[in-house]
DOBAVEX-88810 format. One record per residue (C-alpha): residue in one letter; x, y, z. Coordinates in steps of 0.001 Angstrom, whole numbers, padded with zeros to 6 digits, always signed. Layout:
aXYZ
...
This chain:
x+000112+000032-000093
x+001612+003790-000757
x+002008+005852+001899
x-001124+008316+002439
x-000094+012311+002268
x-001423+014114+005738
x-001314+018375+005207
x-000341+019857+008937
x-000453+023512+009267
x+001030+025551+012118
x+001984+028775+013193
x+005984+028741+013302
x+005729+030911+015999
x+004320+028391+018682
x+007101+025978+017543
x+007879+024699+021078
x+004572+022855+021328
x+004356+022067+017676
x+007480+020318+018389
x+006119+018368+021774
x+003223+017799+018911
x+004928+016269+016430
x+007079+014253+019078
x+004028+012338+020189
x+002765+012223+016666
x+005442+011226+014241
x+006790+008776+016781
x+003515+006886+016947
x+002893+006733+013316
x+002978+003224+011604
x+006503+002817+009827
x+006715+003460+005875
x+002689+004628+005988
x+002528+008338+006221
x+004369+011714+004677
x+003689+014590+006705
x+003280+017793+004391
x+003821+020773+007217
x+003037+024065+006049
x+004726+026882+008559
x+004581+030530+008325
x+005714+033170+011012
x+002750+035715+010960
x+003508+036323+014861
x+007033+037364+014141
x+005965+040303+010969
x+004642+043753+011914
x+003410+044897+008276
x+000292+043526+006709
x+001820+042720+003640
x+004561+040481+005263
x+001592+038970+006940
x-000005+038244+004077
x+003434+036980+002417
x+003911+034686+005933
x+000442+032993+005604
x+000322+032855+001890
x+002375+029180+002815
x-001201+027681+003950
x-002781+028244+000495
x-000227+026780-001796
x-001143+022914-001217
x-004313+021741-003106
x-006362+019559+000118
x-007523+017390-003114
x-003981+016090-003352
x-004068+014855+000446
x-005625+012000+002370
x-005868+014102+005552
x-005402+017413+007074
x-003658+018554+010514
x-005035+021526+012092
x-002811+023165+014877
x-005418+026476+015141
x-003121+027995+018086
x-001289+030249+016590
x-003188+030368+013295
x-006149+033168+014469
x-005006+035352+011964
x-007372+036596+009045
x-009801+033811+009621
x-006671+031415+008597
x-008374+028507+010184
x-011724+028802+009531
x-010577+029010+005225
x-008496+026032+005396
x-011272+024166+007623
x-013862+024970+004296
x-011060+023590+001824
x-011216+020100+003919
x-014813+019973+003923
x-014676+021187-000104
x-012338+018580-000546
x-014052+015905+001328
x-011148+014872+003116
x-011010+014136+007127
x-009805+016579+009133
x-008243+017180+012844
x-008117+020523+014476
x-006505+021139+017924
x-007887+023545+020588
x-011377+024501+017714
x-013557+022306+017141
x-015782+022001+013747
x-018977+019429+013075
x-017157+018175+010112
x-014031+017373+011757
x-012129+015502+014912
x-011271+017272+017566
x-008320+017232+020041
x-007226+019562+022709
x-005588+019920+025756
x-007976+021586+028271
x-006429+024938+029582
x-008956+024984+032093
x-007841+022613+034601
x-003988+023845+034601
x-005046+027310+034439
x-007554+026573+037696
x-004396+025048+039533
x-002405+027913+038597
x-004428+030359+039969
x-005730+028203+042827
x-002012+027837+043895
x-001103+031805+043445
x-003990+032602+045673
x-003852+030182+047884
x-000615+028884+048320
x+001000+032087+047696
x-001587+034438+049044
x-001447+036492+045930
x-004108+039269+045754
x-002996+041846+043360
x-002590+039961+039991
x-002192+040423+036613
x-002679+039059+033230
x-000266+039645+030233
x-002439+038436+027385
x-001574+037196+024183
x-003923+038508+020608
x-007905+039590+020914
x-010353+037047+020581
x-007129+034624+020922
x-009029+031346+021720
x-006552+029909+024070
x-005703+033595+025711
x-009631+033887+026768
x-009669+031131+028206
x-007104+031161+030298
x-008309+034763+031320
x-011994+033577+031895
x-010931+031307+034120
x-009046+033758+036087
x-011287+036235+036447
x-014164+033897+037191
x-011767+032305+040462
x-010739+035884+041481
x-014112+037179+041439
x-015502+033911+043451
x-012532+034548+046288
x-013727+038452+046197
x-010916+039742+044326
x-010354+042687+041734
x-009919+041739+038198
x-010932+044103+035176
x-013318+043276+032714
x-011293+045019+029880
x-008134+046521+028833
x-009481+049748+028715
x-010853+049912+032295
x-007236+048754+033751
x-004584+048086+031484
x-002195+047566+034777
x-004118+044324+035379
x-004776+043272+032130
x-002930+043967+028951
x-002920+042363+025132
x+000729+041930+024083
x-000421+040206+020610
x+001766+037666+021255
x+004920+039945+020941
x+007481+040842+022738
x+007317+044322+022419
x+004008+043979+023724
x+005379+042757+027076
x+008091+044867+027301
x+005234+047749+026741
x+003603+046367+029720
x+006024+046235+031762
x+007098+050349+031125
x+003427+050796+031801
x+003339+049306+035032
x+006526+050475+036474
x+005490+054178+034858
x+002151+053913+037068
x+004102+052359+040004
x+001603+049799+039486
x+003626+046625+040013
x+001571+043455+040647
x+001842+040591+043168
x+002328+038181+040358
x+002277+038496+036456
x+000385+035324+034611
x+001359+035375+031238
x-000414+033843+028535
x+002595+032029+027356
x+006549+031422+028388
x+008239+033240+026065
x+006287+036384+027420
x+007252+035249+030645
x+010803+035272+030336
x+010706+038804+027950
x+008709+040420+031032
x+011459+038846+033733
x+014357+040373+031829
x+012516+043498+031508
x+012089+043599+035128
x+015727+042638+035847
x+016572+045786+033803
x+014503+048373+035941
x+015592+047425+039052
x+013277+044761+040376
x+013705+040838+041605
x+011552+038115+040582
x+010290+036383+042465
x+011617+038675+045278
x+009903+041780+044625
x+007154+040356+041732
x+006318+036674+040819
x+005816+035678+037192
x+003941+032881+035056
x+003836+031241+031750
x+002026+028688+029752
x+003632+025714+027519
x+006220+024681+030317
x+008490+024945+027032
x+012162+024001+026956
x+013894+027808+027435
x+011408+028574+030164
x+012920+025763+032274
x+016469+026247+031785
x+015742+029954+032406
x+016039+031929+035605
x+014361+032168+037216
x+012959+028984+035784
x+008960+029900+034788
x+006600+027907+036338
x+004322+027168+033943
x+001350+025151+032909
x+002271+022362+030766
x-000655+021524+028017
x+000812+017879+027375
x+001158+018411+023461
x+003285+015655+023199
x+000300+013350+024180
x-002289+015435+021690
x-000141+014262+019289
x-000299+010667+020142
x-004079+011179+020406
x-003997+012831+016947
x-001585+009943+015585
x-004263+007000+016788
x-007310+009284+014724
x-005034+009015+011745
x-004028+005667+011739
x-007691+004949+012305
x-008788+007173+009796
x-006797+005051+007526
x-007849+002185+008802
x-011757+002945+007529
x-012358+004380+010888
x-014791+007098+009779
x-016368+007613+013507
x-015828+011706+014468
x-013281+011878+017329
x-013403+014128+020452
x-010119+013678+022821
x-009279+016448+025925
x-005764+015916+027488
x-005568+017650+030645
x-002725+019916+031548
x-001247+020814+034720
x+000751+023321+036456
x+004313+022813+037376
x+005996+025438+039834
x+009374+026310+039611
x+011843+029336+040470
x+009892+032577+039127
x+007194+031842+042017
x+009756+031049+044536
x+010112+027476+044227
x+013960+025517+044801
x+015414+024132+041882
x+015127+020513+041052
x+017398+017964+039688
x+016837+017831+036051
x+016091+021512+035801
x+019839+021992+037030
x+021279+019198+034721
x+019515+020629+031519
x+021606+024105+032432
x+024708+022200+032360
x+024184+020293+028843
x+023125+023790+027611
x+026080+025097+028954
x+028396+022452+027260
x+026690+023138+023878
x+027022+026930+024054
x+030276+026708+022391
x+028757+024376+019561
x+026060+026852+019288
x+028184+029698+018673
x+030514+027920+016318
x+027280+026593+014509
x+025922+030503+014096
x+028886+031610+012624
x+029077+029303+010125
x+025530+029579+009345
x+025898+033359+008942
x+028550+032835+007041
x+026933+030173+004391
x+023811+032754+004489
x+026391+035540+003109
x+028298+033043-000023
x+024391+032072-000869
x+023552+035498-001376
x+026976+036286-003146
x+026797+033798-005538
x+023183+034133-005997
x+023625+037876-006625
x+026421+037122-009276
x+023778+035468-011128
x+023899+037009-015050
x+020202+035588-015528
x+017603+033476-014081
x+019091+030393-015451
x+022455+030773-014076
x+021000+030805-010387
x+020860+027233-010424
x+024829+026869-011027
x+025643+028998-008563
x+023331+027776-005834
x+025147+024878-006202
x+028628+026059-006104
x+027259+028136-002944
x+026077+024324-000926
x+029009+022701-002181
x+031067+024910+000121
x+029469+024089+004058
x+028294+021101+005351
x+024682+020394+005676
x+022236+022793+007784
x+019345+021430+006116
x+019963+017890+006042
x+020217+015800+003042
x+017320+016518+001449
x+016308+020193+000872
x+014890+022595-002028
x+014408+025863-003081
x+011399+026489-005657
x+010588+030175-006839
x+007252+030793-008283
x+006992+031484-012331
x+005583+034358-011939
x+009143+035514-009991
x+010983+034304-013320
x+008784+036315-015659
x+008462+039131-013592
x+012337+039786-013871
x+012050+040569-017983
x+008428+041995-017330
x+007809+044112-014501
x+003949+044606-015545
x+003533+041153-014550
x+003296+041522-010830
x+003357+039535-007921
x+000378+038698-005738
x+000952+038433-002111
x-002009+036198-001406
x-001403+033357-004710
x+000955+030813-005929
x+001123+030365-009609
x+000398+026690-011365
x+004256+026019-012267
x+007255+026375-010228
x+011035+026779-010676
x+012853+023655-008727
x+016269+026336-008998
x+017742+023949-005818
x+016593+020250-005346
x+018971+018301-003197
x+017269+014991-002507
x+019210+012288-000412
x+022420+013978-000975
x+022110+014003-005023
x+021857+017784-006301
x+019469+017541-009195
x+019321+019905-012448
x+016787+022536-012754
x+013068+021564-013059
x+009925+022785-013733
x+007163+021344-011263
x+003392+021733-011051
x+002149+023220-008201
x+000169+019878-007241
x+004145+017950-006789
x+004979+020505-004085
x+008480+018687-003576
x+010725+017862-006564
x+012711+014541-006957
x+011498+012786-004392
x+012989+009563-003316
x+011134+006792-001708
x+013442+005965+001213
x+011313+003605+002780
x+010438+005355+005675
x+007898+008164+006879
x+008915+011578+005324
x+008287+014622+006828
x+008479+018317+004390
x+008444+021609+006345
x+007618+024630+003593
x+008503+027588+004429
x+007264+030711+002558
x+009637+032819+000410
x+008699+036525-000244
x+009779+040069+000601
x+007334+043779+000093
x+003895+041803-000355
x+005861+039790-003644
x+005687+036153-003016
x+008541+034237-004604
x+008043+030708-003413
x+009124+028310-000994
x+011649+026404+000978
x+011441+022499+001742
x+013256+021234+004776
x+012876+017362+005257
x+012977+015212+007703
x+013928+016456+010366
x+009845+017124+012798
x+011838+019459+015572
x+013317+021625+013061
x+010126+023619+013263
x+011199+024126+017167
x+014104+026341+015951
x+012056+029219+014714
x+014667+032135+014736
x+016919+029573+012925
x+013967+028752+010160
x+012942+032312+010182
x+016298+033642+009758
x+016612+031435+007165
x+013753+032017+005565
x+014614+036311+005593
x+017595+035745+004224
x+016938+033495+001205
x+013639+036066+000495
x+016310+039448+000661
x+018557+037661-001475
x+015967+036523-004482
x+014307+040011-003595
x+018019+041666-004462
x+018360+039194-007193
x+015045+040493-009109
x+015913+044000-008928
x+019359+043316-009702
x+018875+041784-013159
x+015994+044149-014031
x+018398+046681-013647
x+020722+044697-015775
x+018069+044323-018418
x+017192+048366-018057
x+020826+049013-018706
x+021095+046947-021664
x+017918+048122-023119
x+018860+051755-022327
x+022329+050766-023968
x+020498+049761-027051
x+018240+052995-027375
x+021365+055127-026828
x+022936+053056-029872
x+020168+053188-032188
x+018770+056241-034612
x+015295+057123-033427
x+013917+057450-037237
x+015090+054244-038965
x+016014+052318-035900
x+019049+051432-037022
x+022505+051861-035151
x+023464+055396-034923
x+026879+057285-034851
x+027146+056360-030973
x+027300+052325-031939
x+029486+053598-035036
x+031944+054981-033011
x+032216+051996-030254
x+032249+049646-033018
x+035555+051761-034738
x+037372+051725-031237
x+036772+047924-031187
x+038529+047007-034864
x+041324+049649-033660
x+042385+047899-030627
x+042420+044620-033245
x+043917+046340-036100
x+046640+047569-033087
x+047450+044054-032110
x+047578+043075-035585
x+044620+040472-035422
x+045608+037969-038598
x+041769+036906-038706
x+040480+040549-039195
x+038921+040750-042785
x+036013+043209-043469
x+035177+045738-045826
x+033437+049261-044874
x+030583+050147-047199
x+029963+054057-046862
x+026258+055265-048666
x+024908+058717-049141
x+021104+059862-049697
x+020652+062211-052941
x+018467+065001-053526
x+017712+064989-049990
x+017494+068958-049373
x+015405+069267-052364
x+012737+066887-051107
x+013023+068607-047692
x+012389+072449-049379
x+009714+071007-052140
x+007774+068508-050134
x+008554+069510-046670
x+010491+067273-044218
x+007886+064777-043296
x+008891+063420-046627
x+011928+063887-046124
x+012053+061935-042814
x+009677+059074-045124
x+012514+059153-048290
x+015193+058695-045609
x+013467+055411-043996
x+012229+054024-047346
x+016031+054320-048547
x+017079+052964-044944
x+015424+049984-045414
x+016328+049028-049144
x+019767+049295-047816
x+019142+046617-045027
x+017471+044100-047275
x+020858+044698-049653
x+023276+043864-046647
x+020863+041288-044453
x+023953+039985-042968
x+026255+043271-041882
x+025558+046042-039318
x+023546+049630-040871
x+024662+052726-039001
x+023584+056109-040173
x+026416+058337-039219
x+024689+061663-040591
x+021606+063015-041294
x+021881+061512-045039
x+024741+059327-044927
x+024946+055576-043958
x+028282+052798-043371
x+027847+049441-043478
x+030622+047016-042091
x+030342+044326-043829
x+031986+040799-043214
x+031191+037121-044258
x+029133+036505-047526
x+027987+040261-047572
x+032347+040962-047771
x+032666+038536-050431
x+029193+039369-052507
x+029870+043066-051523
x+030104+044658-055385
x+027371+042406-056801
x+025195+043015-053943
x+026215+047214-055127
x+025646+046442-058982
x+021826+044984-057978
x+021139+047548-055319
x+022279+050394-058111
x+019433+048186-060622
x+017016+048104-057643
x+016998+051895-057777
x+016284+052220-061418
x+013450+049663-061178
x+012128+051525-058287
x+012415+055018-059831
x+010444+054225-063046
x+007545+052586-061331
x+007045+054695-057941
x+004753+057479-058322
x+005424+059160-054917
x+008612+060882-054466
x+009170+059633-051374
x+009161+056555-052287
x+011728+056586-054545
x+015037+055200-053878
x+018480+057393-054971
x+021985+057059-052549
x+025605+056922-054139
x+027686+054007-052526
x+031139+053142-051689
x+032791+050230-050846
x+036768+049991-049395
x+038199+046927-048034
x+040702+046623-045018
x+044440+046537-046013
x+046610+045077-042960
x+049737+046348-045005
x+048795+049756-045503
x+045860+050365-043073
x+046634+051673-040035
x+043366+052355-038277
x+039442+051475-038875
x+039055+055339-040413
x+041783+054747-042982
x+039363+052165-044480
x+036197+054570-044200
x+038040+057213-045679
x+038822+055642-049212
x+035180+053957-048743
x+033877+057852-048454
x+035981+058841-051336
x+034488+056492-053844
x+031182+057417-052713
x+031674+060957-053737
x+032709+060106-056894
x+029876+058016-057438
x+027533+060743-055726
x+029132+063658-058842
x+028162+061166-061180
x+024326+060273-059861
x+023974+063923-059120
x+020572+064835-060442
x+019678+061451-061203
x+015905+062029-059070
């Protein structure tokens, strides 16, 4: 039986709980039965709305009809109704789905019971710690988890006759919305210090907010827990090794992952009954509320201390790698050089990304390089993509074009469950594509590393677009600067540049140099301008130029004066130069005999001179002889029209 495909959606900002979830989920799937496609954005880590759209675009990449089931970790996916949109797509695709934290009638539901752990926390705070003045540093407005925790705290405090505000507007020292951002926690601490309104304890909506609050309090001379106590949620790894370790509520997301795996196995075994599973959370008191450190925390801290040097060394190497990737990519002169340059860049360093890693660019990105009107859309992907770098199981594949439904290029069957982490590439609201990190379920926990990598690649490809556009624009400007606006052949500037090139070859005695110069002058232009007007005169020049270009089809034509042209003859045109010239004169006679409109008639004198390496010291020597021949012919033809 072929492996099933499961789409998993998560906010990378919640990487800690997502990592716990993935550990339980992944380790309890049956071997070689499921491939997990994890779509991970970081909307919580960006400020500008246009960048938020770019982050969330990754959730719109997959077509749910291509999957056998979906898992939506709703915690953190509370931006612009992302969860609602994903739920509707699952229903439309008629695939089973599992949601955490947000219940839908058509899907399975698993959740950590925040109520149990929050009740344990607030009871401990009030009854054991004897705190009466309590503040809650909330997450985002209308966030399900944050609101549940706040509601439990408010109701318990009211049963004990303790004050807690209804809204932030009523009292922003005891209820404050951080929007899950570090700056939100910093602003709150500064607010309570400014108002001299330090509470007994600050209950934070997650551990990260708790640790930021501790840092800011300490920076202003307040000690935790001596002056004010702090708690968090999630019982994350860093909250344990932080000093003081954060008293926190463990939501037991590893157990949620196990329950999710059990539901998935049931679905694929034919069990169609909808499941609803609730895992209780539990409060874990630690140093930030006055508890003594336990042996497990001390062991974790000692391990982290030993790993600090390795991590520092890795960060230095990774930063250098990111710099070299940018340098190599920006050396590309066109889009198709990007693949080869990326291969060179990745050969320089050991794999941070594991043996399998892919950079996939949106087709619209490539088109926009040469067409600025083919603009990017922040909330949309194209139907095809360019796999500009694809490494699978250590083998680097050539650049290829893939269909949107394929998602991952060059997948190799490794006889094991595969895990693909998709992160978006975008900048200034422009969707560039995505990167795929493979077979490491814990990579999602390193949100700063993944986001840093994502940002560096996004900036690099953003600069590449601008660089290639600028190069293309410069080429176009160069062509325009060397093109005659009336006839659209090359102008005097282009001729002078070519003259310099030939002079250099002549000076270096280039033995392969073989050319002739044809000089042509239009007859009777002044008479036509004076008699019929300059508009007719311009048409006369254009028709004469076209006639000359058709005669010498394989040689560049230059307009070097108002009625004067030069042709540098090489190859077949040089070999047949005099035959072509005589054919031109015959053609002029026939044209003038049959053409009634004066501007459609053709009359020009020409002279041709061949380069002689023994006598010609420069390009101008050849031109001078051709010019003299032309003037002799012109005198002969005078008055022919």
